[in-house]
N, C-alpha and C positions, 0 to 999 in steps of 0.2 A: 828284414823288418820284423818289429815286435807288436803285435795287436793286443790292446786290452779290451775286454769285454764285461759289462756289468748288467745286472737287471734291478730296477728300482721300483718302489711303489706297490701296489697290490699285484698278487700272482695272477696270471691268466694261463689257461691252456694254449699251448703253442710257443711259449718262450724257448723250451728246450730244443724244439726243432729249429728255431731260428739260430740258437748258439750253435747247434750242430752244422748247420749250413755254412756259417762263417768260418767254423773251424776246419770244416773238411776243405774248403776252397784253399784257405790260407796254408794248411799242413801241407797238401798236395804241391803247393807252389814254393815250399821250402821256409815258409815263414813261421815265427813262433806266436803262438796264442796264450795270452795269460788272462785267466778268468779271475775276477775281482768278487770275492765273496760278499754277500750282504749289501750290494749297490753302493752308494756313496759313503756308507759307514766303513765299509772295508777298505776303501781308498783313503779315508780319513786315518783309520785306527792303525793301518801299516806304519811301521817304524822304519825310518830311512836308515839303511845300513844293514838291516837284518838280513839273514841269509835268504837268498832267492830259491826258497824250495817250497814244495807244498806246505801251507800253513793255515793259521785261522783265517787269514785274510787273502790268501793267494792260492790259486790252483792252476798248475800249468795244464793246458788242454792239448790232447792229441786226437787222432781219429779213433784210436782203441778207446780212449777216455769217454768219448761222447757217441759212440756207436750206437748204443741203445736208449739215450735219453729222450729221444723223441717220441718213445712209446708211453710216456708218462706226463701228467699235467704238472703244473707248477713250474717252479725253477730250481734247478738241483744247485745252483750258485747261491741260492737263497737271495733274500731281499730285505730292504728296510725303507722307512720313510725319512730318512736323515737328509735334511738340507744343510750342506756344508756352510752356506752363507748366514745361517741362523741356527747355531748350536748352543743349547740350553746348557747351564751348569752341570745339571744332573746327567746329560746325555753325552759329556765331554769323555773322549777316551782317556783311561787313567793316566797314561804316561804324558799327556797334554794339559792336566788340570793345574799344575803348578805355574805352567807358563801363561795360561790364559785366566787365572784365578781372579785377578782384579777386573778384567774386562767382563767375565762372566757373572761377577757380582752385580753388575750394572745392567744386565740383560744379555739376549742371545749374541753369540760371537760369530763373526765372519772369520772362517777357518780356511780361506781359499788359498792363502800363502802356504799351508801344509799340503792341501791338495796338489798344488803345483809343484812342491818340492818332491812329493811321492811319486808324481807322474814321471819326473825327471830321475829319480831314484831307481824306479823300475824300469827305465829306459824305454817306456813306451813311445812309439813312433805315431801311433794313432789310437783313439779310444773310441769303442762303439757302445752307446749307451741306448739301453731298450727300456722305454717307460712310457707313463702318461705325462700330462701337461706339468706337473710338479717335477718330475725327474728331468723332463726336457727343459724345464726353465733353468735348471742348473747347468745343463749342457750347453745352453745358449750362452750363460755367464762364462764357461770355459772357452767358447769360441771367442768372446770378445778378449779373453785373456791371451789368444794366440795358440791355443791347443788344438791340434788337428783332431777332428771329431766327426763321426757320423752317429745319426740318431735314428732309431726305429721305433714308431708308435705302437702302443699297446694300451687297451683299455676296454673294459666291457662295455662302457657308456658310448664308444666310438664318437667321442667328442673331441679329439686332437684337432686343432685348426690346420689346414694344409692338405689334409689326406681325407679321402672318402672312406677309407678302412683302417682300422686298428685291429692288431692281434687280439683274439679272445671274443671278439664281438660275435660271431656266428655261433660258437660254442655256447655262450651266454644265451643266446635266443633259443638255440635248439634245447638246452637244458630246460629253460622255462616253459617252452612249449609242452614238452613231455611231462614235466611235472603238472601243469595244469590239466592236461589231459588225465592224468591220474587223480587228481584232485577233484574231478567231477564226481567220482565215486562217493566220497563222504559228503561233499555237498549236496549231492541229490539223496542220498541215504537219509540225511538228517534234514532235508528241506531248508537249507541255509542260503543266505547270501553270503558268498565266499569273496574276501578281499585278498588279493594277491599282490605283495609288495615286492617290487624288483629294484635291483640297483639302478641309479641314474640321478646323479647330482644335478647337472645343469642342462643335460640333454636327455630327452625322453624317447630316444630312438629305439632303445631296448623295449621299453614297455609298447611302444607304437607297433613295431614289427611282430612282438609276441602275441599282442592283443588280435592283430590281424590274422597271424597265423594259427592261434588257438581257437579263433571265434569267440572271444569272450563278449559278454553283453555290452560292457562299457570299458573305457581305457582314459585314464587320467594321466596327463604327461607332465614333466617339470616345466615346460615353456607356457603353459595356460593355466591360471588360476581357476579355481572350480566354486560353484555354489552348492553346499552340501545339501540344501533342501531340494534343488532341482536334481541333483544327482541321486538322491534317494528316491524321489518320484520315479525316476527312469529305471531304477533297479527294481523298485517294487512291481512295476508294469512288466518288466523282463520275468521276473519270478513268477507272476501269475500267466504269463503267456507260455511258460515252459510246462510241457506235461508232466515233467519229472519234479516241478516245484523247486527250483533253484535258480539262482543267478551268479554271475561271476563278474567282478570287477578286477581288472589290472591297473595297478597304479605305480608310478616312479616314487622312489623314496624321497626325491627332491620337490614332489608336488606339494602345493600350498592352497588352502582355502581362500576365497576372496577375503581381501583385508587382513590376511595373516602371513606368516613366514614360514620358512621351511622348518621341519622338525629336526633338532639336532641337540647334542648334548656332550658331556665330558670334556676333557681337557684338549685343547687345540694341538694338532700336530705340529711338525717343523714348518709346514707351508701354511698354517693358518686357519686349517680345517677342523671343524667338529665331527664327531661321528654321526651320520645320518642314520635315521631309522625310527619308526614309530608313527608315521603318518597312517598306516593301515589301521593300527589299534585305535586312533582317534576318530578315523572315519567309522570304523565299525561301531564304536560307541555311540556315535552321532546318529548313525542309520537306525539302531536299536531305540534310541531315545524318540526319534521322530516317527518311525513306522511301526515299532514293537516287534519287527521281525528278528529272529535270531541271526546271528552271523557266524561266520568261521574266518579266522584270520591266518594268513600263512606268510612269513617272510622268508623268500627263497634264499636271500643273502648269500653267504659263501657256497651254497650247493650249485649256484650258477657258475662259479669258477672252479669247481671241483672236477677230478679226473682228467682224462686225456683229451686232446682237441679233435674236433671233428675234421672232415676232410677239407673242408674251407679252410679253417685256420691253419691245418698242416700245410696246405698249398701256399698260403700267402706268406706263413712263417718262413718257408723255405725261400721263397722268392725274394722276399725282404732281405733274408740273410745273403743271398746271392747278389742281390742288387747293391747291398751296403759294401760287399767285397769289390764289386765292380767299380764303385766310387772311390775305394781306397786305392784301388791299381791305377785309377786315373787321377789320383791325388786331387780329387774334386772334393775337399773337406768342408765342414761345416754346414752339411746338407741333411735334410729329413728325408728318408726314403717314404715313398707315398703311392697311393692309388688315386688317380684323378680322371673323372670321365671313363673309368673302366680300363685304363692303362697305367702300367708301372712306370714311376717317373720318380724325381726328387724336387725338392723345394728348399730354398734357405731356411736353416734351422730356426731362425727368430720368429717366422710366420707361426710356428706352433704355439708361440706364447702370446699371440695377438688376440685374444679372446678364445671363446669355444665355439664348437660347430653345435647348432641347434637345428631342430626339424623346421623344414618349409611349411608353416602351418597352413598357408593360404592353398596349398595343393595337396597335402597329406593329411591333414587333420580337420574334423568338424567339431569346432569348440562349442557348437550350439548343443549338440547331442552327445559329446564325449565318446567319439568314435573315430577310428582311422578313416580316411576318406580317399580311397586308392581307386580313381574313377578312370585315369588315363595313364598308361605306362610306356607308351610309346615314345621312344627317345630317351627315356630315362636310364640311368645305370642299374646295374642288378639290385643294389640296396637303395633304389629309388632316389638318391640324391643327385 
């Protein structure tokens, strides 16, 4: 059997551990593993008929090749945000430009026929796709096309539908808590209201748990719009009540003020998303205008996904890789590996693109005072969902 594996979308710690787990199991059973470089882009840019050796788009994986990759963060296969169903003219691989010139002039092109041809040319018996909802949406498309595929969820936002946990989430929270603990030093020294902006487009779970574990004064999440006057009043009260004269707000990058939208800009990516970020700066400016208090703004951004995975992400990544291989052995294709109610399992892949997971506001968040509300944990899974 020949197994292809790729990573798509944003990098997170734990991807290499997952690739290693799949490769080890497959190699020990005498199967071949082909790493696809740069996600869906590598599969699109591969030229049918080219020599099947390590190249710009293909990397043969062995136990020796992946032996130490799990010690590092990111993905050694590299990644991209390519959506083969919507490839713009300027994003088309050079050798395909003449072929799709007329179509590309009219708008994004569906290049799935090329993907299917290349899967056949590479003689892949099954494809393992590791990614968030964007990467998985195209994986679901390939399932409809009849391609044997297994999907593995990863995202710092932990928002893939169908699973309680995505690779990268624990490390993102751990990094954020540690950075906020360190940021108390300048916040207190300069007597500021500190605004810490975290990743989180549709789901505020990263901000919620970070605020909970770092004991920040207030937490604003993606799911609930906020009143800036009210929030400012709370933070000023928190500032005055703190003997060290500072306050800390944790806020999701996808948060929005009452009556407003999320802060984003720049060119849309292949999945229709603009780059998020900047709500922290807007909130800081409003706090200074309303209260006169000076602020400190810190976007943690890519620091949240930097470095090696923590122990939880290593554990889940290894087990997701092993579970993916078990599904391959059983020829149970078209599945998303998952954790549900604390147990490893799998669900039909298409469930992952039926919306986003979001926080259960009524049990985990107090929208009146902008704080986590963790009052009863009996019977809840480890991450409270």
